[in-house]
VMD Tcl script that builds the backbone (N, CA, C; Angstrom):
set m [mol new atoms 324]
animate dup $m
set s [atomselect $m all]
$s set {name element resname resid chain x y z} {
  {N N UNK 1 A 0.882 -1.148 -0.225}
  {CA C UNK 1 A 0.047 -0.125 -0.219}
  {C C UNK 1 A 0.826 1.352 0.017}
  {N N UNK 2 A 0.824 2.062 -1.143}
  {CA C UNK 2 A 1.532 3.208 -0.869}
  {C C UNK 2 A 0.636 4.785 -0.907}
  {N N UNK 3 A 1.019 5.651 0.014}
  {CA C UNK 3 A 0.392 6.671 0.076}
  {C C UNK 3 A 1.671 7.938 -0.373}
  {N N UNK 4 A 0.828 9.009 -0.590}
  {CA C UNK 4 A 1.637 10.269 -0.699}
  {C C UNK 4 A 0.848 11.286 -0.289}
  {N N UNK 5 A 1.671 12.418 0.056}
  {CA C UNK 5 A 0.910 13.765 0.337}
  {C C UNK 5 A 1.989 14.879 0.273}
  {N N UNK 6 A 1.346 15.948 0.591}
  {CA C UNK 6 A 2.117 17.262 0.449}
  {C C UNK 6 A 1.718 18.350 1.333}
  {N N UNK 7 A 2.533 18.799 1.961}
  {CA C UNK 7 A 2.156 19.833 2.691}
  {C C UNK 7 A 3.136 21.460 2.793}
  {N N UNK 8 A 2.346 22.419 2.999}
  {CA C UNK 8 A 3.158 23.490 2.898}
  {C C UNK 8 A 2.956 23.994 4.392}
  {N N UNK 9 A 4.104 24.465 5.159}
  {CA C UNK 9 A 4.133 25.511 6.386}
  {C C UNK 9 A 4.361 26.845 5.973}
  {N N UNK 10 A 3.209 27.680 6.134}
  {CA C UNK 10 A 3.753 29.023 5.711}
  {C C UNK 10 A 4.253 29.744 7.030}
  {N N UNK 11 A 4.606 29.096 8.415}
  {CA C UNK 11 A 5.226 29.839 8.971}
  {C C UNK 11 A 6.600 29.765 9.005}
  {N N UNK 12 A 7.248 28.676 8.620}
  {CA C UNK 12 A 8.762 27.985 8.375}
  {C C UNK 12 A 8.966 28.299 6.986}
  {N N UNK 13 A 8.103 28.425 6.098}
  {CA C UNK 13 A 8.063 28.656 4.949}
  {C C UNK 13 A 8.566 27.437 4.220}
  {N N UNK 14 A 8.201 25.999 4.603}
  {CA C UNK 14 A 8.910 25.040 4.282}
  {C C UNK 14 A 7.849 23.855 3.356}
  {N N UNK 15 A 8.174 23.234 2.216}
  {CA C UNK 15 A 7.214 22.630 1.747}
  {C C UNK 15 A 7.761 21.309 2.012}
  {N N UNK 16 A 6.814 20.163 2.235}
  {CA C UNK 16 A 7.016 18.976 2.421}
  {C C UNK 16 A 6.219 18.009 1.666}
  {N N UNK 17 A 6.934 17.408 0.852}
  {CA C UNK 17 A 6.266 15.940 0.197}
  {C C UNK 17 A 6.950 14.588 0.738}
  {N N UNK 18 A 5.936 13.729 1.062}
  {CA C UNK 18 A 6.194 12.507 1.484}
  {C C UNK 18 A 5.260 11.237 0.889}
  {N N UNK 19 A 6.350 10.165 0.586}
  {CA C UNK 19 A 5.697 8.859 0.058}
  {C C UNK 19 A 5.942 7.655 1.223}
  {N N UNK 20 A 4.849 7.147 1.486}
  {CA C UNK 20 A 4.867 5.990 2.541}
  {C C UNK 20 A 4.497 4.837 1.742}
  {N N UNK 21 A 5.449 3.749 1.922}
  {CA C UNK 21 A 4.959 2.493 1.356}
  {C C UNK 21 A 4.933 1.272 2.652}
  {N N UNK 22 A 3.888 0.787 2.648}
  {CA C UNK 22 A 3.584 -0.156 3.755}
  {C C UNK 22 A 3.687 -1.653 3.273}
  {N N UNK 23 A 4.497 -2.463 3.996}
  {CA C UNK 23 A 4.940 -3.729 3.487}
  {C C UNK 23 A 3.723 -4.814 3.274}
  {N N UNK 24 A 3.753 -5.502 2.280}
  {CA C UNK 24 A 2.551 -6.364 1.859}
  {C C UNK 24 A 2.262 -7.589 2.792}
  {N N UNK 25 A 3.370 -7.940 3.646}
  {CA C UNK 25 A 3.057 -9.267 4.088}
  {C C UNK 25 A 2.195 -9.034 5.494}
  {N N UNK 26 A 2.003 -8.099 5.772}
  {CA C UNK 26 A 1.130 -7.822 6.939}
  {C C UNK 26 A 2.291 -7.524 8.542}
  {N N UNK 27 A 3.502 -7.622 8.337}
  {CA C UNK 27 A 4.348 -6.913 9.492}
  {C C UNK 27 A 3.960 -5.546 10.135}
  {N N UNK 28 A 3.478 -4.675 9.410}
  {CA C UNK 28 A 3.477 -3.468 9.610}
  {C C UNK 28 A 4.740 -2.621 9.488}
  {N N UNK 29 A 5.598 -3.044 8.783}
  {CA C UNK 29 A 6.692 -2.144 8.352}
  {C C UNK 29 A 6.523 -1.186 7.232}
  {N N UNK 30 A 7.325 -0.102 7.225}
  {CA C UNK 30 A 6.894 1.119 6.404}
  {C C UNK 30 A 8.185 1.776 6.023}
  {N N UNK 31 A 8.208 1.983 4.907}
  {CA C UNK 31 A 8.973 2.992 4.459}
  {C C UNK 31 A 8.696 4.265 3.913}
  {N N UNK 32 A 9.418 5.317 4.656}
  {CA C UNK 32 A 8.920 6.741 4.623}
  {C C UNK 32 A 10.171 7.224 3.646}
  {N N UNK 33 A 9.671 7.984 2.555}
  {CA C UNK 33 A 10.501 9.111 1.843}
  {C C UNK 33 A 9.969 10.284 1.679}
  {N N UNK 34 A 10.798 11.300 2.362}
  {CA C UNK 34 A 10.585 12.763 2.628}
  {C C UNK 34 A 11.389 13.841 2.130}
  {N N UNK 35 A 10.687 14.624 1.186}
  {CA C UNK 35 A 11.628 15.642 0.768}
  {C C UNK 35 A 11.046 16.969 1.326}
  {N N UNK 36 A 12.164 17.757 1.826}
  {CA C UNK 36 A 11.720 18.924 2.695}
  {C C UNK 36 A 12.772 20.026 1.607}
  {N N UNK 37 A 11.643 21.070 1.481}
  {CA C UNK 37 A 12.180 22.142 0.455}
  {C C UNK 37 A 11.964 23.575 1.217}
  {N N UNK 38 A 13.003 24.367 1.613}
  {CA C UNK 38 A 13.074 25.319 2.293}
  {C C UNK 38 A 12.778 26.644 1.363}
  {N N UNK 39 A 11.640 27.207 1.363}
  {CA C UNK 39 A 11.201 28.084 0.236}
  {C C UNK 39 A 11.897 29.600 0.948}
  {N N UNK 40 A 12.159 29.659 2.485}
  {CA C UNK 40 A 12.623 30.943 2.777}
  {C C UNK 40 A 13.818 31.531 2.143}
  {N N UNK 41 A 15.244 30.519 2.179}
  {CA C UNK 41 A 16.159 30.882 1.654}
  {C C UNK 41 A 16.302 30.608 0.318}
  {N N UNK 42 A 16.346 31.329 -0.469}
  {CA C UNK 42 A 16.871 30.983 -2.124}
  {C C UNK 42 A 17.974 29.955 -2.190}
  {N N UNK 43 A 17.997 29.028 -3.506}
  {CA C UNK 43 A 19.004 28.364 -3.478}
  {C C UNK 43 A 19.418 27.407 -2.666}
  {N N UNK 44 A 18.877 26.978 -1.439}
  {CA C UNK 44 A 19.286 26.034 -0.638}
  {C C UNK 44 A 19.009 24.791 -1.170}
  {N N UNK 45 A 19.694 23.949 -0.622}
  {CA C UNK 45 A 19.819 22.408 -0.683}
  {C C UNK 45 A 18.466 22.015 -0.300}
  {N N UNK 46 A 17.983 20.730 -1.356}
  {CA C UNK 46 A 16.443 20.015 -1.129}
  {C C UNK 46 A 17.217 18.831 -0.190}
  {N N UNK 47 A 16.597 18.667 0.887}
  {CA C UNK 47 A 17.011 17.406 1.573}
  {C C UNK 47 A 15.951 16.432 1.580}
  {N N UNK 48 A 16.553 15.143 1.402}
  {CA C UNK 48 A 15.843 13.837 1.441}
  {C C UNK 48 A 15.775 13.101 2.388}
  {N N UNK 49 A 14.903 12.194 2.890}
  {CA C UNK 49 A 14.969 11.521 4.177}
  {C C UNK 49 A 14.445 10.005 4.148}
  {N N UNK 50 A 15.293 8.966 4.072}
  {CA C UNK 50 A 14.670 7.879 3.998}
  {C C UNK 50 A 14.567 6.831 5.439}
  {N N UNK 51 A 13.408 6.850 5.725}
  {CA C UNK 51 A 13.086 6.418 7.112}
  {C C UNK 51 A 12.295 4.919 6.912}
  {N N UNK 52 A 13.037 3.766 7.712}
  {CA C UNK 52 A 12.589 2.880 7.805}
  {C C UNK 52 A 11.826 2.666 9.405}
  {N N UNK 53 A 10.368 2.109 9.098}
  {CA C UNK 53 A 9.638 1.878 10.527}
  {C C UNK 53 A 9.534 0.193 10.431}
  {N N UNK 54 A 9.623 -0.024 11.585}
  {CA C UNK 54 A 9.270 -1.596 12.066}
  {C C UNK 54 A 8.189 -1.582 13.178}
  {N N UNK 55 A 7.129 -2.822 13.168}
  {CA C UNK 55 A 6.265 -2.518 14.322}
  {C C UNK 55 A 6.751 -3.641 15.269}
  {N N UNK 56 A 7.742 -4.257 15.202}
  {CA C UNK 56 A 8.635 -4.968 16.212}
  {C C UNK 56 A 7.242 -6.071 16.453}
  {N N UNK 57 A 6.523 -6.513 15.726}
  {CA C UNK 57 A 5.335 -7.410 16.015}
  {C C UNK 57 A 6.098 -8.927 15.931}
  {N N UNK 58 A 6.720 -8.970 14.837}
  {CA C UNK 58 A 7.622 -10.531 14.837}
  {C C UNK 58 A 8.543 -10.601 15.842}
  {N N UNK 59 A 9.284 -9.425 16.275}
  {CA C UNK 59 A 10.112 -9.693 17.623}
  {C C UNK 59 A 9.263 -10.465 18.780}
  {N N UNK 60 A 7.988 -9.711 19.092}
  {CA C UNK 60 A 7.261 -10.233 20.154}
  {C C UNK 60 A 6.749 -11.484 19.970}
  {N N UNK 61 A 6.861 -12.096 18.942}
  {CA C UNK 61 A 6.525 -13.552 18.858}
  {C C UNK 61 A 7.646 -14.714 18.659}
  {N N UNK 62 A 8.790 -14.085 18.698}
  {CA C UNK 62 A 9.879 -14.991 18.852}
  {C C UNK 62 A 10.334 -15.502 20.251}
  {N N UNK 63 A 9.942 -14.991 21.043}
  {CA C UNK 63 A 10.286 -15.234 22.350}
  {C C UNK 63 A 11.716 -14.911 22.885}
  {N N UNK 64 A 12.312 -14.965 24.175}
  {CA C UNK 64 A 13.328 -14.423 24.706}
  {C C UNK 64 A 14.591 -14.604 23.858}
  {N N UNK 65 A 14.780 -16.112 23.656}
  {CA C UNK 65 A 15.897 -16.765 23.111}
  {C C UNK 65 A 15.988 -16.536 21.600}
  {N N UNK 66 A 14.892 -16.318 20.862}
  {CA C UNK 66 A 14.980 -15.915 19.697}
  {C C UNK 66 A 15.250 -14.088 19.406}
  {N N UNK 67 A 14.796 -13.522 20.209}
  {CA C UNK 67 A 15.171 -12.200 20.293}
  {C C UNK 67 A 16.782 -12.052 20.592}
  {N N UNK 68 A 17.290 -12.832 21.539}
  {CA C UNK 68 A 18.645 -12.628 21.982}
  {C C UNK 68 A 19.325 -13.309 20.681}
  {N N UNK 69 A 19.293 -14.371 20.127}
  {CA C UNK 69 A 19.934 -14.551 19.030}
  {C C UNK 69 A 19.991 -13.722 18.032}
  {N N UNK 70 A 19.009 -12.948 17.751}
  {CA C UNK 70 A 18.539 -12.058 16.392}
  {C C UNK 70 A 19.799 -10.673 16.905}
  {N N UNK 71 A 19.674 -10.195 18.133}
  {CA C UNK 71 A 20.167 -9.092 18.191}
  {C C UNK 71 A 22.084 -9.509 18.372}
  {N N UNK 72 A 22.319 -10.662 19.075}
  {CA C UNK 72 A 23.784 -11.183 19.048}
  {C C UNK 72 A 24.237 -11.069 17.754}
  {N N UNK 73 A 23.550 -12.002 16.958}
  {CA C UNK 73 A 23.861 -11.830 15.206}
  {C C UNK 73 A 24.259 -10.454 14.756}
  {N N UNK 74 A 23.154 -9.699 14.968}
  {CA C UNK 74 A 23.242 -8.316 14.469}
  {C C UNK 74 A 24.490 -7.678 15.136}
  {N N UNK 75 A 24.761 -7.678 16.468}
  {CA C UNK 75 A 26.031 -7.136 17.151}
  {C C UNK 75 A 27.421 -7.877 16.366}
  {N N UNK 76 A 27.125 -9.543 16.341}
  {CA C UNK 76 A 28.387 -9.976 15.542}
  {C C UNK 76 A 28.737 -9.489 14.358}
  {N N UNK 77 A 27.610 -9.026 13.378}
  {CA C UNK 77 A 27.989 -8.551 12.016}
  {C C UNK 77 A 28.739 -7.152 12.133}
  {N N UNK 78 A 28.082 -6.362 13.016}
  {CA C UNK 78 A 28.907 -5.108 13.272}
  {C C UNK 78 A 30.395 -4.900 13.628}
  {N N UNK 79 A 30.628 -6.050 14.574}
  {CA C UNK 79 A 32.074 -6.141 14.899}
  {C C UNK 79 A 32.944 -6.748 13.816}
  {N N UNK 80 A 32.662 -7.565 12.996}
  {CA C UNK 80 A 33.166 -7.908 11.709}
  {C C UNK 80 A 33.200 -7.124 10.708}
  {N N UNK 81 A 32.171 -6.387 10.558}
  {CA C UNK 81 A 31.994 -5.186 9.408}
  {C C UNK 81 A 31.498 -5.690 8.293}
  {N N UNK 82 A 30.598 -6.607 8.339}
  {CA C UNK 82 A 29.431 -6.836 7.234}
  {C C UNK 82 A 28.171 -6.120 7.685}
  {N N UNK 83 A 27.652 -6.416 6.522}
  {CA C UNK 83 A 26.173 -5.613 6.471}
  {C C UNK 83 A 25.152 -6.753 6.804}
  {N N UNK 84 A 24.244 -6.279 7.661}
  {CA C UNK 84 A 23.018 -6.736 8.157}
  {C C UNK 84 A 21.818 -6.651 7.807}
  {N N UNK 85 A 21.120 -7.480 6.971}
  {CA C UNK 85 A 19.609 -7.262 6.304}
  {C C UNK 85 A 18.789 -7.200 7.604}
  {N N UNK 86 A 18.346 -6.340 7.804}
  {CA C UNK 86 A 17.117 -6.123 8.843}
  {C C UNK 86 A 15.915 -6.627 8.304}
  {N N UNK 87 A 15.376 -6.188 7.162}
  {CA C UNK 87 A 14.017 -6.454 6.855}
  {C C UNK 87 A 13.953 -6.083 5.026}
  {N N UNK 88 A 13.138 -6.788 4.746}
  {CA C UNK 88 A 12.602 -6.452 3.446}
  {C C UNK 88 A 11.123 -5.583 2.897}
  {N N UNK 89 A 11.215 -5.142 2.552}
  {CA C UNK 89 A 9.674 -4.200 2.255}
  {C C UNK 89 A 9.291 -5.300 0.810}
  {N N UNK 90 A 8.325 -5.736 0.954}
  {CA C UNK 90 A 7.644 -6.737 -0.094}
  {C C UNK 90 A 6.631 -6.037 -0.823}
  {N N UNK 91 A 6.627 -5.745 -2.310}
  {CA C UNK 91 A 5.772 -5.026 -2.933}
  {C C UNK 91 A 5.560 -5.991 -4.175}
  {N N UNK 92 A 4.405 -5.991 -4.806}
  {CA C UNK 92 A 3.792 -6.736 -5.844}
  {C C UNK 92 A 4.587 -5.753 -7.148}
  {N N UNK 93 A 4.469 -6.083 -8.344}
  {CA C UNK 93 A 4.974 -5.379 -9.501}
  {C C UNK 93 A 4.212 -4.268 -9.765}
  {N N UNK 94 A 2.893 -4.155 -9.681}
  {CA C UNK 94 A 1.830 -2.774 -9.853}
  {C C UNK 94 A 2.446 -1.948 -8.573}
  {N N UNK 95 A 2.714 -2.462 -7.452}
  {CA C UNK 95 A 2.775 -1.403 -6.389}
  {C C UNK 95 A 4.057 -0.838 -6.556}
  {N N UNK 96 A 5.133 -1.772 -7.120}
  {CA C UNK 96 A 6.108 -1.226 -7.370}
  {C C UNK 96 A 6.570 -0.152 -8.454}
  {N N UNK 97 A 5.592 -0.396 -9.656}
  {CA C UNK 97 A 5.517 0.490 -10.881}
  {C C UNK 97 A 4.826 2.040 -10.109}
  {N N UNK 98 A 3.555 1.895 -9.003}
  {CA C UNK 98 A 3.143 2.891 -8.459}
  {C C UNK 98 A 4.217 3.861 -7.551}
  {N N UNK 99 A 4.769 2.809 -6.823}
  {CA C UNK 99 A 5.923 3.557 -5.848}
  {C C UNK 99 A 6.878 4.595 -6.886}
  {N N UNK 100 A 7.362 3.990 -7.749}
  {CA C UNK 100 A 8.530 4.742 -8.851}
  {C C UNK 100 A 7.817 5.878 -9.078}
  {N N UNK 101 A 6.462 5.530 -9.482}
  {CA C UNK 101 A 6.009 6.918 -10.235}
  {C C UNK 101 A 5.751 8.118 -9.000}
  {N N UNK 102 A 5.268 7.607 -7.777}
  {CA C UNK 102 A 5.090 8.636 -6.556}
  {C C UNK 102 A 6.470 9.121 -6.278}
  {N N UNK 103 A 7.479 8.365 -6.607}
  {CA C UNK 103 A 8.927 8.778 -6.328}
  {C C UNK 103 A 9.165 9.776 -7.312}
  {N N UNK 104 A 8.834 9.616 -8.518}
  {CA C UNK 104 A 9.244 10.618 -9.709}
  {C C UNK 104 A 8.436 12.177 -9.158}
  {N N UNK 105 A 7.265 11.931 -8.807}
  {CA C UNK 105 A 6.348 13.120 -8.429}
  {C C UNK 105 A 6.642 13.823 -7.220}
  {N N UNK 106 A 7.477 13.196 -6.246}
  {CA C UNK 106 A 7.958 13.714 -5.302}
  {C C UNK 106 A 9.271 14.920 -5.902}
  {N N UNK 107 A 9.998 14.459 -6.431}
  {CA C UNK 107 A 11.002 15.127 -7.113}
  {C C UNK 107 A 10.960 16.346 -7.949}
  {N N UNK 108 A 9.410 16.559 -8.337}
  {CA C UNK 108 A 9.151 17.846 -9.228}
  {C C UNK 108 A 8.670 18.884 -8.334}
}
mol reanalyze $m
mol bondsrecalc $m
mol representation Tube
mol addrep $m
């Protein structure tokens, strides 16, 4: 599920565009991509923020030993300098196309 929004703050002279993508599998994870445009100062940089939100629902279902195992594995990967894949965001092809379209709209 993909949502898109645009807002303008007259007091701070800031325009915000946001795309939110919610995972299909039901875990409640979300990917937020936000674009901030400061209209108060001309020729300022536009900033993009990518945020990954997790519902922690799966972690509550693991039990204490499952959670401990996952956290130790994550710590071990950090110590040896490897990347740790925390989660995937699942999209169908039509949702991915819609996501790309909304990302193109956020850049405009």
